[in-house]
LUMLUM-180161 format. One record per residue (C-alpha): x negated, y, z negated. Coordinates in steps of 0.5 Angstrom, whole numbers, plus 500, padded with zeros to 3 digits. Last residue first. Layout:
! LUMLUM-180161
X, Y, Z
...
***
This chain:
! LUMLUM-180161
534, 503, 509
538, 501, 515
533, 504, 520
529, 509, 517
523, 505, 517
523, 504, 524
524, 512, 525
518, 514, 521
514, 510, 525
517, 513, 531
516, 520, 528
509, 519, 526
506, 521, 519
509, 514, 517
505, 510, 522
498, 514, 520
495, 507, 522
488, 511, 524
488, 508, 531
496, 509, 532
496, 516, 529
491, 521, 531
488, 517, 537
494, 513, 540
499, 519, 539
494, 524, 542
492, 519, 548
500, 518, 549
501, 526, 549
496, 526, 555
499, 521, 559
506, 524, 558
504, 531, 560
500, 528, 566
506, 524, 569
511, 518, 569
507, 514, 564
512, 507, 563
513, 504, 556
514, 497, 557
508, 495, 552
503, 493, 557
504, 500, 560
502, 503, 553
496, 498, 554
494, 501, 561
495, 508, 558
490, 507, 553
485, 503, 557
485, 509, 562
489, 512, 568
492, 519, 568
499, 521, 570
500, 525, 576
501, 532, 575
508, 535, 576
509, 534, 568
503, 539, 567
507, 545, 570
513, 544, 567
510, 543, 560
506, 549, 562
512, 553, 564
516, 551, 557
510, 553, 553
508, 560, 556
510, 563, 549
507, 570, 548
503, 574, 543
498, 576, 548
493, 572, 545
498, 566, 544
499, 566, 552
491, 566, 552
491, 560, 548
496, 556, 552
493, 559, 559
486, 556, 556
489, 549, 555
492, 549, 562
486, 551, 566
481, 547, 562
483, 539, 561
489, 538, 565
488, 543, 571
481, 541, 571
483, 534, 571
488, 535, 577
483, 539, 581
479, 532, 581
485, 528, 583
486, 533, 588
479, 533, 591
474, 538, 591
471, 538, 598
465, 535, 599
465, 536, 607
462, 529, 610
456, 527, 614
453, 520, 613
447, 521, 608
440, 524, 609
436, 524, 603
431, 530, 602
435, 533, 595
441, 529, 593
448, 527, 596
446, 530, 603
450, 530, 609
455, 536, 608
451, 538, 602
447, 543, 606
453, 546, 608
455, 548, 601
460, 544, 596
467, 545, 598
472, 550, 595
480, 549, 593
481, 552, 586
485, 558, 587
489, 554, 592
490, 548, 587
492, 553, 582
497, 557, 587
500, 550, 589
501, 548, 581
505, 554, 579
505, 561, 577
497, 563, 578
496, 569, 574
492, 566, 569
488, 562, 574
486, 568, 578
485, 572, 572
480, 567, 570
476, 567, 577
475, 574, 577
470, 575, 583
473, 569, 586
470, 565, 592
462, 566, 589
465, 563, 583
468, 557, 586
462, 556, 591
457, 555, 585
462, 550, 581
462, 546, 588
454, 546, 588
454, 544, 581
459, 538, 582
455, 536, 588
448, 536, 585
451, 533, 579
453, 527, 582
461, 526, 582
462, 525, 589
456, 520, 589
460, 515, 584
456, 516, 577
453, 510, 573
446, 513, 574
446, 520, 576
444, 523, 569
443, 531, 568
436, 533, 566
433, 536, 559
432, 542, 556
430, 548, 562
425, 553, 560
428, 560, 558
431, 565, 563
428, 572, 563
433, 575, 567
428, 577, 573
423, 572, 572
427, 566, 572
431, 569, 577
425, 569, 582
423, 562, 580
430, 560, 581
430, 563, 588
423, 559, 590
426, 553, 587
433, 554, 592
428, 555, 598
424, 549, 596
430, 545, 596
433, 548, 602
426, 546, 606
426, 539, 603
418, 538, 601
420, 534, 595
414, 531, 592
417, 531, 585
424, 534, 584
424, 539, 578
430, 543, 581
436, 539, 578
435, 542, 571
442, 545, 569
438, 552, 569
435, 551, 576
441, 548, 580
446, 553, 577
441, 559, 578
439, 556, 585
447, 555, 587
448, 562, 585
443, 565, 589
445, 561, 595
452, 564, 594
450, 571, 593
456, 575, 591
456, 572, 584
449, 574, 582
451, 579, 577
457, 576, 574
453, 569, 573
447, 573, 569
453, 576, 565
455, 569, 564
449, 568, 559
447, 561, 560
445, 558, 554
453, 555, 553
453, 553, 560
447, 548, 558
450, 545, 552
457, 544, 556
453, 541, 562
450, 536, 557
456, 534, 554
460, 533, 561
454, 529, 564
457, 522, 563
465, 524, 563
465, 529, 568
460, 535, 569
465, 539, 572
469, 539, 566
464, 541, 562
462, 547, 566
469, 549, 567
470, 549, 559
463, 554, 559
465, 558, 565
472, 559, 562
469, 561, 556
465, 566, 559
471, 569, 563
475, 570, 557
469, 574, 554
472, 575, 546
465, 576, 544
462, 570, 547
461, 566, 540
468, 568, 538
471, 566, 544
468, 559, 544
471, 558, 537
477, 560, 540
477, 555, 545
475, 550, 540
481, 551, 536
486, 552, 542
484, 545, 544
487, 542, 537
493, 547, 539
494, 544, 546
494, 537, 543
499, 539, 538
503, 541, 544
502, 534, 547
505, 531, 541
511, 535, 541
513, 533, 548
511, 526, 546
516, 526, 540
522, 529, 545
521, 524, 550
520, 518, 545
527, 520, 541
530, 521, 548
528, 514, 550
531, 511, 544
525, 506, 542
526, 499, 544
520, 499, 548
516, 500, 542
518, 495, 537
513, 489, 538
508, 494, 539
509, 498, 532
502, 496, 529
498, 498, 535
494, 494, 540
493, 487, 539
497, 487, 533
496, 483, 527
502, 482, 523
504, 481, 516
501, 487, 512
503, 494, 516
509, 494, 520
512, 488, 516
510, 490, 510
513, 497, 511
520, 494, 513
520, 489, 507
519, 495, 502
524, 499, 505
529, 493, 505
527, 492, 497
530, 499, 496
525, 504, 492
527, 506, 485
523, 501, 480
516, 502, 484
517, 510, 484
514, 512, 477
516, 519, 476
511, 523, 472
512, 529, 468
505, 532, 466
504, 532, 458
502, 538, 455
495, 539, 453
494, 546, 456
489, 543, 462
495, 538, 463
496, 531, 461
497, 525, 465
499, 518, 461
496, 512, 464
498, 506, 468
504, 509, 471
505, 505, 478
508, 508, 485
506, 515, 483
510, 522, 483
507, 527, 478
511, 533, 478
511, 541, 476
504, 541, 479
502, 549, 479
495, 547, 475
493, 543, 481
489, 548, 485
485, 550, 478
481, 543, 479
479, 540, 472
484, 535, 471
485, 534, 478
478, 530, 477
480, 525, 483
479, 519, 478
483, 523, 473
489, 524, 477
488, 517, 480
490, 514, 473
497, 515, 475
497, 510, 480
498, 510, 487
498, 517, 487
502, 523, 489
502, 531, 487
508, 536, 487
508, 543, 487
512, 549, 484
519, 551, 482
522, 548, 476
529, 547, 474
530, 545, 466
535, 540, 465
530, 535, 463
526, 536, 469
530, 539, 475
525, 539, 481
524, 545, 487
518, 544, 491
514, 549, 494
508, 545, 496
507, 538, 497
501, 533, 497
497, 538, 492
491, 541, 495
486, 540, 501
490, 539, 507
496, 535, 510
501, 539, 505
508, 536, 506
513, 542, 505
518, 542, 499
522, 536, 496
528, 541, 495
533, 540, 489
530, 533, 486
534, 532, 480
530, 528, 474
533, 526, 468
527, 525, 462
526, 518, 460
519, 519, 458
517, 516, 464
521, 521, 468
528, 519, 470
532, 518, 477
539, 517, 477
539, 515, 485
543, 519, 490
537, 521, 494
531, 517, 493
530, 516, 500
530, 523, 501
525, 523, 507
520, 527, 504
519, 523, 498
520, 516, 501
515, 518, 506
510, 521, 502
510, 515, 497
509, 511, 504
503, 515, 506
500, 514, 499
498, 507, 502
500, 500, 500
***
């Protein structure tokens, strides 16, 4: 048993109608269970509880055993001075406040319906799932319940990404264009080089990019040099030599620091080689003097595709690496790759920027992501195996959020679907 069950019992009114008493036989009436606190401090804030005929307003703390109060050193923590009721599964020791008065304690194990405990044990104790705890029930959930929860999960995911964006914004002194560049660099690095591209982008002043953005060759040499791609041994290729000479000039001009590390090629499809992706990124910034504004002003998916549509420079039509010819083909940004940029960079940035403006673009962003094809990965395939079809990118992103932050951490009782299972017939 975990404290999550106690939280569930308390916040879902599973004690309503029962003649509750404290461990010292004082009557208890729950007027308001309060608000669940997911951070440090008491478990429920702003509760209202009548104890022995006296109405108290304050916080509620929960433990499996009352002795956990001392195990967690709450007796010395002033954050717990406002606790009005201690709710425990088992009362194994009396708890006293710092002023010496005994803490009113509600022991739950005598008040909880056996059917609720049976459902809890079925969910957690008696079953070894191959994917998630509720996999036997997942296909039976009401579609309206699932759709509503997935929308909320997706918005939660955007809120989480906003924290990273706000950190970047603080580092860049509120330069939204600079933040966009860092996020795009990570996406253009794909899974293998994303972190390396991110770290390099953080070290490159966006002011330098602004100054060189009208010259595509200078911009490409800047990216290739700064991201560690202009240190090829025994390469006499004229285009390579041109970029290298240009970068050496830019190094002196902007006092650029030496490159740390190199991107990986191993394990990548040629279309995702860092040479191709950085050339495309350079062309994107050569195309737009104000890329951030162009993306924020785009009102639909077609306008975003139009803004993002670029191809690598002419040299890369018959190359994937310096000095090695390949079959000639224009290296355009594919629609699936642009979808990744929209999902991982553009929409989170739009969401955060709308909040900055004091506006709510949630509905339009939900509609936008709903038009994009679902991602395909092991998590989505496992949900598909449960009979849950993933119709679009909103649902695939939401299911990634669901699995990562709820299912894989056994936080079923904080999940709307898990709570629904326990609420049935209890």
